C-alpha positions in Angstrom: 73.8 107.8 18.3 71.5 110.3 19.2 71.9 114.0 18.7 70.0 116.7 20.2 70.3 120.9 20.2 70.8 120.8 24.0 70.7 117.9 26.9 69.7 119.2 30.5 70.9 116.9 33.2 68.2 116.9 36.1 64.6 117.2 36.2 64.0 119.1 38.9 62.3 123.2 39.1 66.1 124.4 37.2 66.6 121.2 34.8 62.4 121.5 34.1 62.1 125.0 33.4 65.4 125.3 31.5 63.9 122.5 29.6 60.3 124.3 29.0 61.7 127.5 28.2 63.7 126.4 25.3 61.2 123.6 24.1 59.2 127.0 23.1 62.1 128.3 21.5 62.2 125.4 19.2 65.2 124.0 20.0 65.2 120.0 20.2 66.0 119.2 24.0 66.5 115.9 25.7 66.1 116.0 29.6 67.5 113.4 31.7 67.2 112.7 35.2 68.6 109.3 37.1 65.1 109.2 39.4 61.5 107.5 38.5 59.2 110.3 38.7 57.1 111.5 41.7 59.7 111.2 43.6 60.4 112.8 47.3 63.5 115.1 47.6 64.4 116.6 50.8 63.9 120.3 50.5 62.9 123.7 52.2 59.6 123.6 49.8 60.0 127.0 49.1 60.2 129.6 46.1 60.9 132.9 46.2 58.4 135.7 44.8 60.7 136.0 41.5 59.6 132.5 40.7 55.8 133.6 40.2 57.0 135.9 36.9 58.8 132.6 35.6 55.8 130.0 35.9 54.0 132.4 34.2 56.1 132.9 31.2 56.8 128.8 31.2 53.0 128.6 30.9 52.2 126.8 34.3 51.2 129.1 36.9 47.9 128.5 37.0 48.5 124.7 37.0 50.9 125.6 40.3 48.0 127.6 41.6 45.7 124.4 41.1 47.9 122.6 43.5 47.0 125.3 46.6 50.0 125.9 47.5 50.1 128.2 50.7 51.2 131.8 50.0 53.6 133.2 51.9 53.6 136.7 53.2 57.6 137.3 54.3 60.0 135.6 56.1 60.3 135.6 60.0 64.0 134.6 60.8 64.7 133.4 64.2 68.1 133.4 66.1 69.3 130.5 68.5 69.2 133.4 71.7 65.3 133.3 70.9 65.1 136.8 69.4 63.2 137.4 65.8 63.0 139.5 63.1 59.8 139.0 60.3 60.7 140.9 57.1 57.8 141.4 54.8 57.6 141.0 51.1 57.9 144.8 49.2 55.3 145.7 47.0 55.9 145.2 43.4 56.2 147.9 40.7 53.0 147.2 39.1 51.3 147.9 42.8 51.2 144.1 43.4 52.1 142.9 47.3 54.7 140.3 46.7 53.9 136.6 47.8 56.3 133.4 47.6 55.0 129.8 47.3 55.6 127.0 49.7 54.1 123.4 48.0 55.3 120.3 48.8 58.1 119.1 46.6 56.8 116.0 45.3 54.1 117.6 44.1 55.2 120.9 42.0 58.5 118.5 40.4 55.9 116.2 39.1 53.6 118.6 38.1 56.3 120.2 36.0 57.9 117.2 34.7 53.6 116.2 33.6 54.7 119.7 31.5 57.9 118.7 30.2 55.8 114.9 28.8 53.1 117.2 27.1 55.9 118.7 25.2 58.4 117.5 22.6 60.9 117.7 25.5 62.8 113.7 24.9 62.5 113.1 28.7 64.9 110.1 30.1 63.9 108.8 33.6 66.1 106.1 35.0 68.9 107.4 33.3 72.4 108.5 35.1 74.8 110.7 33.6 78.6 109.6 34.5 80.2 112.3 32.4 80.4 114.3 29.7 81.3 113.1 25.9 84.2 115.9 24.9 85.1 117.0 21.3 89.1 118.0 22.2 88.2 120.3 24.8 84.6 121.1 24.3 81.5 118.8 25.5 79.4 117.8 23.0 77.4 115.4 25.4 76.5 113.1 27.7 77.2 109.4 28.7 76.3 106.8 31.3 73.7 104.1 32.0 69.9 103.5 32.1 68.0 102.1 35.1 68.8 98.2 33.3 71.9 99.2 33.4 72.8 99.6 29.7 75.1 102.2 28.3 74.1 105.1 26.7 75.3 107.9 24.6 73.9 111.6 24.0 75.6 114.2 21.7 74.5 117.4 21.4 75.2 121.1 20.7 75.1 122.3 24.9 74.5 120.4 27.9 72.8 122.1 30.9 74.2 120.5 34.0 70.9 120.9 36.7 72.0 118.2 38.7 72.3 119.9 41.8 74.2 117.9 44.2 74.8 115.0 42.1 76.3 117.8 39.5 78.9 115.6 37.3 80.2 120.1 37.0 81.4 120.0 40.5 83.3 116.7 40.3 84.7 117.7 36.6 85.5 121.4 37.8 87.1 120.1 40.8 84.8 121.9 43.0 83.7 119.2 45.6 86.1 118.8 48.5 85.9 116.9 50.8 85.5 117.7 54.7 84.1 116.9 57.7 81.1 119.1 56.6 80.0 117.0 53.9 79.6 114.2 55.9 76.2 115.8 57.8 72.6 114.8 56.7 69.6 116.9 56.7 65.9 115.9 57.4 62.7 117.1 56.5 59.4 116.2 58.0 55.7 117.6 57.4 53.9 118.5 60.4 50.1 118.7 60.8 47.9 120.8 63.6 50.9 123.6 63.9 49.1 126.9 64.5 50.0 130.5 65.1 52.8 130.4 61.8 50.9 132.7 60.5 52.1 133.3 56.2 55.5 133.6 57.1 58.6 131.3 56.0 60.3 130.5 59.4 64.2 130.0 59.5 65.9 129.1 62.2 69.4 130.1 63.0 71.6 127.8 64.7 74.9 127.9 66.2 77.4 128.6 64.5 75.7 129.8 61.8 73.6 127.6 59.9 70.0 128.4 58.8 67.4 126.1 57.7 
């Protein structure tokens, strides 16, 4: 059974960022994701201004800028009654005007995974984690199966669950509750030729309060 300092579940921006940051600190890392990259994922494709500093610390901001992301100046909130509110980002402490990023999720994830591949991190794609390993009451690793249905067990001192909606922690801690709301779906689409939106993230509020 292989052993690492840290196992990270989920290769999205959260999991990849955690793995890259901790690898720079000298830890041995295994990053697992059930998908094979690159892959599409339904997402609002909006990254808040605070992410710039994080990407810079990870040494990947220039690579992300090479994707030519749209730089946004703020957010426009539109209510279902047709009224709207425009909110501009503030100026940072060092006098810079803050902006956020909008970039296709598949391109962002692919770029971050490429940085993972070029590091000392062990990237395991097509590996589905089904449960934690335990030493008494303490988590000491993960288990599951790969794309060939071969079972695996990996031990670690720390496990970071960045699995999103597929999080093992949600099930283990009984945080996922069945309801009619969980039966809803989300749709995403990319449009061309849209005009008059300006450099803003547009958030639409619909009854009874959903925002997207």
